[in-house]
C-alpha positions as CSV (number, residue, x, y, z in Angstrom):
1,M,42.6,20.5,36.1
2,I,42.9,19.8,32.3
3,E,41.2,16.8,30.5
4,V,44.2,15.8,28.3
5,R,42.3,12.7,27.0
6,E,38.8,11.6,27.6
7,N,38.5,10.8,31.3
8,V,42.2,11.5,31.8
9,F,43.1,14.7,33.7
10,S,46.3,16.4,34.5
11,E,47.0,19.0,37.2
12,I,50.1,21.0,38.1
13,G,51.0,21.5,41.8
14,T,54.1,23.0,43.1
15,D,56.4,22.2,40.1
16,V,55.0,18.7,40.0
17,N,52.1,16.9,38.4
18,W,49.5,14.4,39.3
19,F,46.9,12.7,37.2
20,V,43.3,11.5,37.6
21,V,41.8,8.7,35.5
22,R,38.0,8.4,35.6
23,D,35.7,5.4,34.9
24,G,32.1,6.4,35.7
25,S,32.1,7.7,39.2
26,D,35.3,5.9,40.2
27,L,38.8,7.5,40.1
28,T,42.4,6.5,40.1
29,L,44.9,9.1,41.3
30,I,48.4,8.8,40.0
31,D,51.0,10.5,42.3
32,A,50.0,13.1,44.9
33,G,52.1,16.2,44.9
34,Y,54.0,17.7,47.9
35,P,52.6,17.8,51.5
36,G,51.7,21.4,50.8
37,D,49.6,20.4,47.8
38,V,47.0,18.4,49.7
39,A,44.2,21.0,49.4
40,R,45.0,21.4,45.7
41,V,44.9,17.7,45.1
42,E,41.4,17.6,46.7
43,A,40.3,20.7,44.8
44,S,41.4,19.3,41.5
45,I,39.3,16.2,42.1
46,R,36.3,18.3,43.0
47,S,36.8,20.4,39.9
48,I,35.7,17.5,37.7
49,G,32.5,17.0,39.7
50,A,34.0,14.1,41.9
51,A,34.8,13.7,45.5
52,P,38.0,12.6,47.2
53,E,36.0,9.5,48.4
54,D,35.7,8.4,44.8
55,V,39.4,7.7,44.5
56,R,39.7,3.9,44.6
57,A,43.5,3.9,44.9
58,I,46.5,6.2,44.7
59,L,49.3,4.8,42.5
60,L,52.7,6.1,43.2
61,T,55.3,6.2,40.4
62,H,57.9,6.4,43.3
63,A,58.3,7.5,46.9
64,H,59.8,10.9,46.7
65,V,58.2,13.6,48.8
66,D,57.0,15.6,45.8
67,H,54.9,12.6,44.6
68,M,53.6,11.2,47.9
69,G,52.5,14.4,49.7
70,A,48.8,13.8,49.8
71,A,48.9,10.0,50.2
72,N,48.8,9.7,54.0
73,H,45.9,12.2,54.1
74,F,43.8,10.3,51.7
75,H,44.6,7.0,53.5
76,D,43.9,8.4,56.9
77,R,40.7,10.4,56.1
78,Y,39.2,8.3,53.3
79,G,40.7,4.9,53.7
80,T,42.4,5.1,50.2
81,P,44.9,2.4,49.5
82,I,48.4,3.6,48.4
83,L,49.9,1.2,45.8
84,M,53.3,0.9,44.1
85,S,55.8,-1.7,43.1
86,E,56.9,-4.1,45.8
87,T,60.5,-2.7,45.8
88,E,59.2,0.8,46.2
89,T,57.0,-0.1,49.3
90,A,60.2,-0.4,51.3
91,H,61.3,3.0,50.0
92,A,57.9,4.5,51.0
93,R,58.2,3.1,54.5
94,R,61.6,4.6,54.6
95,E,63.5,1.4,55.2
96,Y,65.9,3.2,52.9
97,L,66.0,6.6,51.1
98,Q,67.0,7.4,47.6
99,Q,66.5,11.1,47.2
100,A,68.6,14.1,46.5
101,S,69.6,15.5,49.9
102,E,69.7,19.1,51.0
103,L,73.5,19.0,50.6
104,D,73.0,17.9,47.0
105,V,70.9,20.9,46.3
106,A,73.2,23.2,48.2
107,K,76.1,22.1,46.0
108,N,74.1,23.1,43.0
109,A,72.8,26.4,44.4
110,W,75.0,28.4,42.0
111,R,73.1,27.0,39.0
112,P,70.4,29.2,37.4
113,G,66.9,28.6,39.0
114,V,68.1,26.4,41.8
115,L,67.6,29.0,44.7
116,A,64.2,30.1,43.6
117,W,63.0,26.5,43.0
118,S,64.4,25.3,46.3
119,L,62.7,28.0,48.3
120,R,59.4,27.3,46.5
121,V,59.5,23.6,47.2
122,M,60.6,24.0,50.8
123,R,57.5,26.0,51.4
124,A,55.5,23.1,50.0
125,G,57.1,20.6,52.4
126,A,60.2,19.4,50.5
127,T,62.2,18.9,53.7
128,Q,59.4,17.1,55.6
129,K,60.4,13.6,56.8
130,I,57.3,11.6,55.8
131,A,56.9,7.9,55.2
132,I,53.9,5.7,54.2
133,P,53.9,2.8,56.6
134,H,50.8,1.3,55.0
135,A,52.2,1.2,51.5
136,E,51.0,-1.8,49.5
137,A,52.5,-3.6,46.5
138,F,50.3,-4.0,43.5
139,P,50.1,-7.3,41.6
140,T,53.2,-7.8,39.5
141,V,51.6,-8.9,36.2
142,G,49.2,-7.2,33.8
143,A,46.7,-4.4,34.1
144,L,45.4,-3.3,37.6
145,D,41.8,-3.6,38.4
146,L,41.4,0.1,38.8
147,P,39.8,2.9,36.7
148,G,41.6,3.3,33.5
149,A,43.2,-0.3,33.8
150,P,46.6,1.2,34.4
151,T,49.4,-1.3,33.5
152,P,52.6,-1.0,35.6
153,V,55.8,-0.6,33.5
154,P,59.0,-1.1,35.6
155,T,61.4,1.8,35.0
156,T,64.2,1.3,37.6
157,G,66.7,4.1,37.8
158,H,65.3,7.3,39.3
159,T,64.6,5.0,42.2
160,T,65.1,1.3,42.3
161,G,61.3,0.6,42.4
162,H,60.2,3.4,40.0
163,T,57.2,2.5,37.9
164,A,55.5,4.1,35.0
165,Y,51.8,3.5,34.2
166,F,50.5,2.8,30.7
167,L,46.8,3.7,30.2
168,P,45.9,1.6,27.1
169,A,42.4,3.1,26.4
170,A,43.8,6.6,26.4
171,G,47.1,5.8,24.5
172,A,48.9,7.5,27.3
173,V,51.7,6.8,29.7
174,V,52.4,8.3,33.1
175,T,56.2,8.3,33.2
176,G,56.8,9.9,36.7
177,D,60.5,11.0,36.9
178,T,62.0,8.6,34.5
179,L,61.1,10.8,31.5
180,V,60.0,14.4,32.0
181,N,59.0,17.2,29.7
182,G,60.6,20.1,31.7
183,H,61.7,21.2,35.2
184,P,62.7,24.5,36.7
185,L,66.3,23.3,36.8
186,L,66.4,22.3,33.1
187,R,67.4,24.8,30.5
188,H,64.9,23.8,28.0
189,A,61.4,22.1,27.8
190,G,61.1,18.8,25.9
191,P,61.4,15.1,26.7
192,Q,64.5,14.5,28.7
193,L,65.9,13.2,32.0
194,L,66.0,15.1,35.2
195,P,69.3,16.6,36.3
196,P,71.7,13.8,37.5
197,M,71.5,14.8,41.1
198,F,67.9,13.6,41.2
199,N,68.6,10.1,39.8
200,H,69.6,7.3,42.1
201,S,71.3,5.7,39.0
202,E,71.7,7.8,35.9
203,T,72.8,4.8,33.9
204,D,69.7,2.8,34.9
205,T,67.4,5.7,34.2
206,V,68.6,5.9,30.7
207,A,68.2,2.1,30.3
208,A,64.7,2.4,31.6
209,L,63.7,4.3,28.5
210,D,63.8,1.0,26.7
211,Q,60.8,-0.1,28.7
212,L,58.8,2.9,27.5
213,E,59.6,3.2,23.7
214,G,57.6,0.1,22.7
215,L,54.3,1.2,24.2
216,D,51.4,2.0,22.0
217,A,51.1,5.6,23.3
218,D,51.1,9.1,21.9
219,L,50.6,11.0,25.0
220,L,53.4,11.5,27.6
221,L,52.2,12.4,31.1
222,P,55.4,13.3,33.0
223,G,56.0,14.0,36.7
224,H,57.4,17.4,35.7
225,G,56.7,19.6,32.7
226,H,53.6,19.8,30.5
227,P,52.0,16.8,28.9
228,Y,53.7,15.9,25.6
229,T,51.7,14.8,22.5
230,G,53.7,12.6,20.1
231,S,54.8,9.0,19.9
232,I,56.5,7.8,23.0
233,R,59.2,6.4,20.6
234,E,59.9,9.9,19.5
235,A,59.9,11.3,23.0
236,V,62.4,8.6,24.1
237,A,64.6,9.4,21.1
238,K,64.6,13.1,22.1
239,A,65.5,12.2,25.7
240,R,68.4,10.0,24.6
241,D,69.7,12.9,22.3
242,A,69.4,15.4,25.2
243,T,71.3,13.0,27.5
244,Q,74.1,12.6,24.9
245,G,74.3,16.3,24.6
246,R,74.5,16.8,28.3
247,R,77.3,14.3,28.7
248,K,79.3,16.0,25.9
249,S,78.9,19.4,27.5
250,R,80.4,18.3,30.9
């Protein structure tokens, strides 16, 4: 666990990140890794001298298996509420599913890195059929009454209810999978979108960058890749450039 800003911590699980925000003895956990990362999520919290019971809520950027893995464990064992946008609650309950399928991955198995990555995440529970029946919607306006005062930022596209979280005191934004800084299936590190097969709507994901670039943040905390230090406007510009380059190369 790395303290990337005062009282803001970042941890890398199985090719995916989660974040902890601390206020006194209280914590907010943002995203929760794969099902196979449960022990690592708990260990990361203990590594900063806290306990899993100190997590006041888990905020999910979206309901993909690599971000919701420890959520049910925390709810069932510690009574931790699991919060996300109202639209994403239906996704978390699996009233519908917007996620790259095993067939989508198989079609791309010839690409460099896909086979090794797919085997690694399968061991971490990528193919498990999990749902969060107790998913709750957070209030739709303003900062949340949680450690770090995270402010939801709607970023529809990767999923229809995807949400980023702005941490105003830290000047940081947790971007989930709308804007990443690397991934095993991307050729280079740097601010960019995930490969198209992961996005429910590539067009909407690009458009969602508009919601991020005006934030007063100089620390990008992505769902994949290392934290990125630099203005969010600069990161968004790089992602747009990378997207244009990707389209031209097709």
